[in-house]
MDTraj code that builds the backbone (N, CA, C; nanometers):
import mdtraj as md
import numpy as np

residues = "MET THR ASP GLN GLY LEU LEU PRO THR SER ARG GLN ASP VAL LEU THR PRO LEU ILE ASN VAL SER ILE GLU GLY TRP ARG PHE ALA ARG VAL TYR ALA ARG ALA VAL SER LYS LEU ASP ALA SER GLU GLN PRO LYS TYR ILE SER GLN HIS ARG TYR PHE ILE GLN GLN LEU GLU THR GLN LEU ASP GLY LEU ASP".split()
xyz = np.array([
    [-2.2899, -3.6025, -0.8589],
    [-2.1730, -3.5959, -0.9436],
    [-2.1166, -3.4537, -0.9391],
    [-1.9841, -3.4414, -0.9210],
    [-1.9220, -3.3095, -0.9168],
    [-1.8532, -3.2804, -1.0491],
    [-1.8434, -3.1537, -1.0782],
    [-1.7747, -3.1109, -1.1997],
    [-1.6271, -3.0956, -1.1672],
    [-1.5457, -3.1899, -1.2066],
    [-1.4035, -3.1888, -1.1753],
    [-1.3320, -3.0705, -1.2394],
    [-1.3875, -3.0120, -1.3416],
    [-1.3257, -2.8977, -1.4063],
    [-1.3211, -2.7743, -1.3164],
    [-1.4038, -2.7687, -1.2129],
    [-1.4076, -2.6547, -1.1229],
    [-1.3097, -2.6678, -1.0073],
    [-1.2539, -2.7856, -0.9869],
    [-1.1621, -2.8084, -0.8768],
    [-1.0186, -2.7794, -0.9193],
    [-0.9376, -2.7286, -0.8264],
    [-0.7966, -2.7056, -0.8599],
    [-0.7293, -2.8365, -0.8988],
    [-0.6368, -2.8302, -0.9937],
    [-0.5729, -2.9518, -1.0427],
    [-0.4413, -2.9814, -0.9726],
    [-0.3851, -2.8847, -0.9010],
    [-0.2592, -2.9100, -0.8318],
    [-0.2517, -2.8238, -0.7068],
    [-0.1538, -2.8548, -0.6249],
    [-0.1314, -2.7761, -0.5030],
    [-0.1001, -2.6308, -0.5402],
    [-0.0273, -2.6117, -0.6480],
    [0.0075, -2.4761, -0.6919],
    [-0.1179, -2.3966, -0.7293],
    [-0.2166, -2.4642, -0.7884],
    [-0.3420, -2.3978, -0.8247],
    [-0.4157, -2.3465, -0.7012],
    [-0.3929, -2.4095, -0.5887],
    [-0.4552, -2.3674, -0.4640],
    [-0.3703, -2.2604, -0.3956],
    [-0.2405, -2.2808, -0.3943],
    [-0.1520, -2.1912, -0.3201],
    [-0.1398, -2.0518, -0.3801],
    [-0.1345, -2.0417, -0.5101],
    [-0.1156, -1.9107, -0.5722],
    [-0.2274, -1.8131, -0.5357],
    [-0.3539, -1.8484, -0.5518],
    [-0.4594, -1.7542, -0.5116],
    [-0.4587, -1.7272, -0.3613],
    [-0.4278, -1.8278, -0.2820],
    [-0.4236, -1.8096, -0.1373],
    [-0.3132, -1.7123, -0.0982],
    [-0.1994, -1.7246, -0.1598],
    [-0.0890, -1.6325, -0.1335],
    [-0.1280, -1.4912, -0.1744],
    [-0.1916, -1.4777, -0.2895],
    [-0.2339, -1.3451, -0.3360],
    [-0.3348, -1.2814, -0.2416],
    [-0.4299, -1.3592, -0.1941],
    [-0.5288, -1.3075, -0.0987],
    [-0.4602, -1.2674, 0.0316],
    [-0.3644, -1.3455, 0.0742],
    [-0.2916, -1.3145, 0.1971],
    [-0.2140, -1.1845, 0.1844],
    [-0.1486, -1.1655, 0.0728],
    [-0.0735, -1.0418, 0.0499],
    [-0.1676, -0.9219, 0.0523],
    [-0.2806, -0.9354, -0.0147],
    [-0.3779, -0.8257, -0.0148],
    [-0.4332, -0.8020, 0.1251],
    [-0.4492, -0.9089, 0.2018],
    [-0.4951, -0.8956, 0.3404],
    [-0.3971, -0.8159, 0.4241],
    [-0.2680, -0.8444, 0.4079],
    [-0.1668, -0.7691, 0.4811],
    [-0.1615, -0.6237, 0.4358],
    [-0.1784, -0.5994, 0.3084],
    [-0.1822, -0.4612, 0.2597],
    [-0.3002, -0.3860, 0.3191],
    [-0.4152, -0.4526, 0.3190],
    [-0.5343, -0.3913, 0.3775],
    [-0.5126, -0.3642, 0.5262],
    [-0.4488, -0.4569, 0.5956],
    [-0.4239, -0.4410, 0.7387],
    [-0.3379, -0.3176, 0.7659],
    [-0.2408, -0.2914, 0.6796],
    [-0.1566, -0.1723, 0.6960],
    [-0.2386, -0.0444, 0.6791],
    [-0.3243, -0.0418, 0.5781],
    [-0.4095, 0.0753, 0.5552],
    [-0.5061, 0.0924, 0.6719],
    [-0.5607, -0.0187, 0.7175],
    [-0.6549, -0.0174, 0.8301],
    [-0.5867, 0.0404, 0.9541],
    [-0.4641, -0.0039, 0.9809],
    [-0.3907, 0.0449, 1.0976],
    [-0.3680, 0.1963, 1.0883],
    [-0.3371, 0.2453, 0.9699],
    [-0.3187, 0.3910, 0.9524],
    [-0.4492, 0.4653, 0.9781],
    [-0.5593, 0.4102, 0.9284],
    [-0.6895, 0.4744, 0.9491],
    [-0.7266, 0.4753, 1.0971],
    [-0.7014, 0.3662, 1.1661],
    [-0.7328, 0.3578, 1.3089],
    [-0.6501, 0.4592, 1.3873],
    [-0.5274, 0.4809, 1.3464],
    [-0.4421, 0.5760, 1.4186],
    [-0.4969, 0.7185, 1.4117],
    [-0.5862, 0.7454, 1.3191],
    [-0.6443, 0.8787, 1.3051],
    [-0.7732, 0.8957, 1.3862],
    [-0.8207, 0.7864, 1.4475],
    [-0.9409, 0.7939, 1.5307],
    [-0.9069, 0.8555, 1.6662],
    [-1.0107, 0.8958, 1.7372],
    [-0.9911, 0.9411, 1.8748],
    [-0.9335, 0.8264, 1.9569],
    [-0.8508, 0.8615, 2.0525],
    [-0.7849, 0.7605, 2.1354],
    [-0.8863, 0.6703, 2.2055],
    [-1.0015, 0.7203, 2.2378],
    [-1.1026, 0.6395, 2.3078],
    [-1.1663, 0.5340, 2.2161],
    [-1.1610, 0.5570, 2.0855],
    [-1.2205, 0.4630, 1.9901],
    [-1.1207, 0.3613, 1.9366],
    [-0.9931, 0.3865, 1.9507],
    [-0.8903, 0.3025, 1.8913],
    [-0.8836, 0.1589, 1.9433],
    [-0.8949, 0.1346, 2.0740],
    [-0.8733, -0.0020, 2.1246],
    [-0.9601, -0.1092, 2.0581],
    [-1.0853, -0.0803, 2.0355],
    [-1.1752, -0.1777, 1.9725],
    [-1.1239, -0.2167, 1.8334],
    [-1.0854, -0.1178, 1.7561],
    [-1.0412, -0.1435, 1.6192],
    [-0.9014, -0.2042, 1.6144],
    [-0.8179, -0.1663, 1.7083],
    [-0.6852, -0.2267, 1.7178],
    [-0.6989, -0.3754, 1.7486],
    [-0.7912, -0.4075, 1.8366],
    [-0.8165, -0.5479, 1.8715],
    [-0.8636, -0.6269, 1.7496],
    [-0.9531, -0.5702, 1.6726],
    [-1.0023, -0.6374, 1.5521],
    [-0.8896, -0.6560, 1.4509],
    [-0.8040, -0.5574, 1.4393],
    [-0.6888, -0.5649, 1.3492],
    [-0.5955, -0.6778, 1.3929],
    [-0.5657, -0.6835, 1.5216],
    [-0.4781, -0.7870, 1.5755],
    [-0.5376, -0.9265, 1.5511],
    [-0.6686, -0.9399, 1.5720],
    [-0.7363, -1.0679, 1.5501],
    [-0.7272, -1.1095, 1.4028],
    [-0.7480, -1.0154, 1.3121],
    [-0.7409, -1.0448, 1.1689],
    [-0.6025, -1.0966, 1.1311],
    [-0.4991, -1.0258, 1.1749],
    [-0.3621, -1.0673, 1.1441],
    [-0.3324, -1.2042, 1.2039],
    [-0.3759, -1.2263, 1.3258],
    [-0.3546, -1.3558, 1.3921],
    [-0.4220, -1.4686, 1.3141],
    [-0.5446, -1.4479, 1.2707],
    [-0.6156, -1.5497, 1.1947],
    [-0.5481, -1.5769, 1.0605],
    [-0.5049, -1.4732, 0.9949],
    [-0.4356, -1.4871, 0.8665],
    [-0.3087, -1.5705, 0.8837],
    [-0.2300, -1.5372, 0.9844],
    [-0.1059, -1.6108, 1.0088],
    [-0.1329, -1.7557, 1.0498],
    [-0.2336, -1.7773, 1.1326],
    [-0.2679, -1.9133, 1.1755],
    [-0.3084, -2.0000, 1.0567],
    [-0.3893, -1.9451, 0.9705],
    [-0.4341, -2.0213, 0.8545],
    [-0.3183, -2.0518, 0.7588],
    [-0.2297, -1.9567, 0.7410],
    [-0.1149, -1.9797, 0.6527],
    [-0.0188, -2.0799, 0.7147],
    [-0.0002, -2.0752, 0.8457],
    [0.0865, -2.1728, 0.9121],
    [0.0324, -2.3140, 0.8982],
    [-0.0976, -2.3277, 0.8891],
    [-0.1599, -2.4587, 0.8780],
    [-0.1470, -2.5228, 0.7405],
    [-0.0888, -2.4534, 0.6450],
    [-0.0762, -2.5059, 0.5098],
    [0.0383, -2.6043, 0.4927],
    [0.1295, -2.6081, 0.5862],
    [0.2467, -2.6969, 0.5730],
    [0.2097, -2.8414, 0.5601],
])
top = md.Topology()
chain = top.add_chain()
for i, resn in enumerate(residues, 1):
    res = top.add_residue(resn, chain, resSeq=i)
    for name in ("N", "CA", "C"):
        top.add_atom(name, md.element.get_by_symbol(name[0]), res)
traj = md.Trajectory(xyz[None], top)
């Protein structure tokens, strides 16, 4: 038996937190990109790749909500 009180009651109950997490993810990505730009050029590619992957995953997941 599941506790129905713990489940979201509407689509809006699901979307609002997801949107908020996404916004914070994009904010973090901007800060991350600035921090990576301060690394030595030889160290940047690895972190740039991880940044690109994160943004791609975030966008893919949000596109799948339609």
